[in-house]
N, C-alpha and C positions, 0 to 999 in steps of 0.2 A: 494378574495383576502387573501391567506396566511401567515402569518405569525410564522418568526421565533421564538420560542418556548420553544431555550436552549440555557439556561444563563451560564452565563462567570464567569467560579469558578478558584478558586485558581492552585487547580484540574486540572480542562480543561487549563486552562492556560499551569501551567507546561510540561503538556503534548505535546501543540501543541509547544512549547520553546524547546524541544528535539527535537522534529519533526523537526524539518527546523533548528537545527546541524547536524545530523543524516544523511550521504554520503546513506548510504548501508540500507537496507533492515532489517529493528528488529525487533524481538517479541514481544508482550512481555512484557514474566518475564524481559525480555533484558531490554527494557522502563523504565521498574519499577528498576532491582538493579545501571543502569545509576540513576534516577531520589535519589534516596534511596541515592548511594554514597557522590549525593552531598544535599544531607543534606533537602530535600522534606521530609517532613509527608507528604506519598500517599497508600492509601493501591492497593493491585491488583488490585479488583476488580474491582477499582476505576479506576483503565487504562486499565483496561477488556471494560468497559461499550465506557468510554470515545474511542477509538482507536475504538469501533464499533458500535460509534457514527459518528466519523471525515468519516471510512470511505463512510457510511450512505445515509452522504452529497457529499461520491468523490472528498470528501478533500482533503483523508489521497487517496493508492492505495496502495492496499494487494492482495499479491503473496505464494502462494503454493508453501514454502520449500518441494524439494523434498521428508524427514523425514515425511509428511503430517503438518508442523505446520501452522500457517500466521503469513506471516511477516507483517510490516507498511513503508510505505516511505511516503515523503512529493515530493510528483512531480509537472511538469507542468501542462502545467492543459489541454492539448493538450492529444486525443488519440495513444496510444501508447502500446509500449510494451517489456517488459524486457530482455535484456539480463543480468547474473546471472551468476559470477564466484563463483562455487562450493566451493574454495578453504576458500578462504578469502571475498568471501560476495563483496567482485567490484557489481556494476551495472552504465547500462549504457542505458538510453534510448532511442529508436531503434526504426524507423517508419516502419512501413507496410505494403505496398497500393497495396501488389500483393495478402497478406492474408485477404487485404479487402475489394477486387473485390472479392473472393474467394469464403467473410463467407456473400455475400450481390445476390452471385447468385446462393449460394445453398440453400441460403435462400427464395429467389424466386422459388424456384423449385418447394422444400414444399409449398410455402402456409408460410410461415413464413411473424410475423409481430414487434415490438421492437423488436431485435431482439440486445443484443448486446453477447462481447464474451473477453476473458484474454490471452493470448501465453506471457509462460514464457517460457524463452529458459536457459539451465545452460548448461555451459560447464571450463573453463582453461582458466581467464585471462590470458593473453603473463609474466608480472612481477611471475603466477603463474608454 
């Protein structure tokens, strides 16, 4: 039996609330700036640590932007991929059954187990 030892702190709750209010992926710096602008006293290191903890617990999705920066978003629970606008950051969750079948076939052909993957598609949304 494992026990979840993560404490719910004021700072952790503030980061979770900020993520709930955001529709697009945001970097740790952007989330920190938003929290500070709302009057929340929180350090950037605490935001980074909290986001890493939430990502490790699969409570937030992480994507690596084209510039290499990690960005975070609270998404739905089922496995999915992201279509991200390069200009405005609009994000659409998409299923990828073809990708899932290909991943399973390639993994099996090479004897890999416990496989995971991520896929982000970047482009311009119709509004941009």
